[in-house]
C-alpha positions in Angstrom: -4.5 -11.6 -17.3 -6.0 -8.2 -18.4 -5.7 -5.6 -15.7 -7.6 -2.3 -15.1 -6.5 0.5 -12.8 -9.4 2.1 -10.9 -9.5 4.0 -7.7 -11.5 2.5 -4.9 -14.5 4.6 -3.6 -14.5 4.4 0.2 -18.3 5.1 0.2 -19.0 2.2 -2.2 -19.7 -1.1 -0.2 -18.7 -3.1 -3.3 -15.2 -1.6 -3.2 -14.9 -2.1 0.6 -16.0 -5.7 0.1 -13.5 -6.2 -2.7 -10.7 -4.8 -0.5 -11.7 -7.0 2.4 -11.5 -10.1 0.2 -8.1 -9.0 -1.0 -6.8 -8.5 2.5 -8.3 -11.9 3.5 -6.1 -13.5 0.8 -3.0 -12.5 2.7 -3.5 -13.7 6.3 0.2 -14.1 6.8 0.8 -10.4 6.2 -1.9 -9.5 8.8 -0.3 -11.9 11.3 3.1 -10.3 10.8 1.9 -6.7 11.2 -1.0 -7.0 13.7 -0.7 -10.4 15.3 -4.1 -11.5 14.1 -6.0 -12.7 11.0 -7.5 -10.1 8.8 -10.7 -8.5 10.2 -13.7 -7.3 8.2 -13.1 -3.7 9.3 -9.5 -3.7 8.0 -10.7 -2.7 4.6 -12.6 0.4 5.7 -9.6 1.4 7.9 -7.3 1.1 4.9 -9.5 3.3 2.9 -9.9 6.0 5.5 -6.9 6.0 7.9 -4.5 9.0 7.6 -2.1 10.8 9.8 -3.7 13.7 11.9 -4.2 16.8 9.8 -4.0 15.1 6.4 -7.2 16.0 4.4 -9.1 13.1 2.9 -8.6 14.4 -0.7 -4.8 13.8 -0.3 -5.4 10.0 0.3 -5.6 7.9 -2.9 -6.8 4.3 -2.9 -5.5 2.8 -6.1 -6.9 -0.5 -7.2 -5.7 -3.0 -9.8 -8.7 -4.9 -11.0 -9.3 -8.0 -13.1 -10.7 -6.7 -16.4 -12.6 -10.0 -17.0 -14.1 -9.9 -13.5 -14.6 -6.2 -12.6 -15.5 -6.9 -9.0 -12.2 -8.8 -8.3 -9.5 -6.6 -6.8 -6.0 -8.0 -7.5 -3.9 -5.3 -6.0 -4.3 -2.2 -3.8 -2.1 0.7 -2.8 -2.8 3.4 -0.3 -1.0 6.7 -1.2 -0.8 10.0 0.5 0.1 13.0 -1.6 2.2 15.7 0.0 3.0 13.8 3.2 5.1 14.1 5.3 6.3 17.0 3.2 5.0 18.8 0.1 7.6 17.2 -2.2 6.9 13.7 -0.8 4.2 11.0 -1.3 3.9 8.2 1.2 2.9 4.7 0.2 1.1 3.3 3.3 0.2 -0.1 2.0 0.7 -2.1 -1.1 -0.9 -5.6 -1.1 -1.7 -8.1 -3.9 -3.8 -11.2 -4.0 -2.0 -13.9 -2.0 -3.1 -16.7 -4.3 -1.2 -15.0 -7.1 2.0 -13.9 -5.4 5.1 -14.1 -7.6 3.1 -13.4 -10.8 4.0 -9.7 -11.2 1.0 -8.2 -9.6 3.1 -6.3 -7.1 5.1 -4.7 -9.8 1.9 -3.8 -11.8 0.3 -2.3 -8.7 3.5 -0.3 -8.0 3.5 0.9 -11.7 0.0 2.3 -11.1 1.3 4.1 -8.0 4.3 5.5 -10.0 2.0 6.7 -12.8 -0.1 8.6 -10.3 3.0 10.1 -8.5 4.5 11.2 -11.8 1.3 13.2 -12.5 2.1 15.3 -9.4 4.9 17.7 -10.4 5.7 18.8 -6.8 6.4 15.2 -5.7 10.0 14.2 -6.1 10.3 11.6 -3.4 8.3 8.4 -2.7 8.6 6.9 0.8 7.1 4.0 2.7 7.7 2.3 6.1 8.7 -1.3 6.5 7.6 -2.9 9.7 10.4 -5.0 11.2 8.2 -8.0 11.7 7.4 -7.9 7.9 10.9 -6.9 6.7 12.0 -10.4 5.5 8.9 -10.5 3.2 8.8 -6.8 2.1 12.4 -5.7 2.1 13.6 -7.6 -0.9 10.6 -6.5 -3.0 11.1 -2.8 -2.2 14.9 -3.1 -2.7 14.3 -4.6 -6.2 12.1 -1.6 -7.1 14.8 0.9 -6.1 13.9 1.8 -2.5 16.6 2.1 0.2 16.4 2.3 3.9 16.9 5.8 5.2 18.0 4.7 8.7 15.1 6.5 10.3 13.1 4.3 12.5 10.1 4.7 14.8 8.2 2.5 17.2 5.4 0.4 15.7 2.3 -1.0 17.4 -0.7 -2.7 16.0 -2.9 -5.3 17.7 -0.5 -7.6 19.7 2.6 -6.6 17.6 5.1 -4.3 19.2 8.0 -3.6 16.8 9.7 -0.9 14.8 9.2 0.5 11.4 11.9 1.9 9.1 11.4 4.5 6.5 12.6 3.5 3.0 12.7 6.1 0.2 13.5 6.7 -3.5 13.6 9.7 -5.8 10.8 9.5 -8.3 13.2 10.1 -11.2 15.2 7.0 -10.2 12.1 4.6 -10.2 
């Protein structure tokens, strides 16, 4: 399968629709982290949500697209540059087409993230949070890529899910 990396445009309805279709392909993920099936507004939220005080230009919506079907989004990553500290980037979400799990799209999507981060000379650390209700599915993937739990946890709440999230991190040079 030929792949193309292109950022999503939060103001383009076609990109929002493509992300909504991608999120709909992984209903089990949505159940684990929010207690409900994917909703149509989840895509717009994924493209715009950021911690308080983080300017919109520091949020990057990286898409892995099917080169033979340019409207088909196969992978998505939400990346914050310089958060929570100037030398860090935070990966908020990485999701791939549920019909193609196990075929390497997760790694390809992460490679696109890593290429972006390596263009940012100030960023030496990449971090993410693993929600406890999704840890059995996500933990092994992140561990294979070189991320390790930091031991820092925080409460997590979304929809009907009340859980915790644990920060995982890796040095960019080690990835």
